[in-house]
C-alpha positions in Angstrom: 8.1 -15.2 68.2 8.7 -16.0 64.5 6.1 -18.7 64.5 3.6 -16.3 65.9 4.3 -13.8 63.1 3.9 -16.6 60.5 0.5 -17.5 62.0 -0.6 -13.9 62.1 0.6 -13.4 58.5 -1.2 -16.5 57.3 -4.5 -15.4 59.0 -4.1 -11.9 57.6 -3.5 -13.2 54.1 -6.6 -15.4 54.3 -8.7 -12.5 55.6 -7.4 -10.2 52.9 -8.6 -12.7 50.2 -12.0 -12.9 51.8 -12.3 -9.2 52.3 -11.3 -8.2 48.8 -13.7 -10.7 47.4 -16.5 -9.1 49.5 -16.0 -5.7 47.8 -18.5 -4.7 45.2 -17.0 -4.4 41.7 -16.1 -0.9 40.7 -15.6 -1.4 36.9 -16.4 1.8 35.0 -17.0 0.1 31.7 -17.9 2.3 28.8 -19.3 4.9 31.1 -15.8 5.7 32.4 -14.8 7.2 29.0 -17.2 10.2 29.2 -17.1 10.6 33.0 -20.6 9.3 33.5 -19.4 6.8 36.1 -18.8 9.5 38.7 -22.5 10.3 39.0 -23.2 7.4 41.3 -19.9 7.3 43.1 -21.1 7.6 46.7 -20.1 4.9 49.2 -22.5 3.3 51.6 -21.6 3.0 55.2 -21.1 -0.8 54.9 -18.7 -0.2 52.1 -16.8 2.4 54.1 -16.5 0.0 57.0 -15.3 -2.8 54.7 -12.7 -0.5 53.3 -11.4 0.4 56.8 -11.2 -3.3 57.9 -9.5 -4.2 54.7 -6.9 -1.4 55.2 -6.2 -2.5 58.7 -5.7 -6.2 57.8 -3.5 -5.1 54.9 -1.3 -3.0 57.2 -1.0 -6.0 59.6 0.0 -8.3 56.8 2.6 -5.8 55.4 4.2 -5.3 58.8 4.3 -9.0 59.5 5.8 -9.6 56.1 8.6 -7.0 56.6 9.4 -8.4 60.0 9.6 -11.9 58.7 11.4 -11.0 55.5 14.1 -8.9 57.1 14.7 -11.3 59.9 14.2 -8.8 62.6 12.4 -11.3 64.8 14.3 -14.6 65.2 
């Protein structure tokens, strides 16, 4: 069972790297000082879907990490 968790954790870590790199940059730059960056702050549906998938994979990674780290599954 522990080997399965290690495999799932490794796959989730790799997927997190890929998914995070797929996100569009959200840097405000100078426009963040005056609040002008919030004018064009709407998310497209593809970006919303990418955020959901990233959150799910992140949750899977965190759960596997806690299970492995605390030694619940041996």
